[in-house]
C-alpha positions in Angstrom: 23.5 -8.0 -18.0 20.6 -7.5 -15.7 19.7 -10.1 -13.1 16.1 -11.1 -12.4 14.6 -12.6 -9.3 12.6 -15.8 -9.4 9.6 -14.0 -8.3 9.8 -11.7 -11.2 10.5 -14.4 -13.8 7.4 -16.4 -12.5 5.2 -13.2 -12.8 4.7 -12.9 -9.0 5.8 -9.2 -9.1 3.3 -8.2 -11.7 0.6 -10.1 -10.0 1.3 -8.4 -6.7 1.4 -5.0 -8.4 -1.8 -5.6 -10.2 -3.6 -6.7 -7.1 -2.3 -3.7 -5.2 -3.6 -1.3 -7.9 -7.0 -2.9 -8.2 -7.8 -3.2 -4.4 -5.8 -0.3 -2.9 -4.3 -2.8 -0.5 -0.4 -2.5 -0.3 1.6 -5.7 -0.7 4.7 -4.5 0.9 5.6 -3.9 4.5 6.4 -0.2 3.9 3.4 0.3 1.7 1.2 -1.1 4.4 2.8 1.1 7.1 2.4 4.2 5.0 -1.3 3.5 4.4 -2.1 2.8 8.0 -0.1 5.9 9.1 -2.1 8.0 6.7 -5.4 6.7 7.9 -4.5 7.2 11.6 -3.3 10.7 10.9 -6.6 11.5 8.9 -8.6 10.1 11.8 -6.8 12.3 14.3 -7.1 15.4 12.2 -10.9 14.6 11.8 -11.3 14.1 15.5 -9.5 17.4 16.5 -10.8 19.6 13.6 -14.4 19.6 15.0 -16.0 18.4 11.8 -18.6 15.7 12.2 -19.2 13.4 9.3 
């Protein structure tokens, strides 16, 4: 038998997932770190590639 967390049984998990999908804002620490790292790398690549926006 599979165990369920309290958050999952109250619908917190699906609410967080829906929020993250609709807004593009991660709701987990790892997701936020990945998003910030990608934005930072994109900024650096843009600065050093010589392209101006």
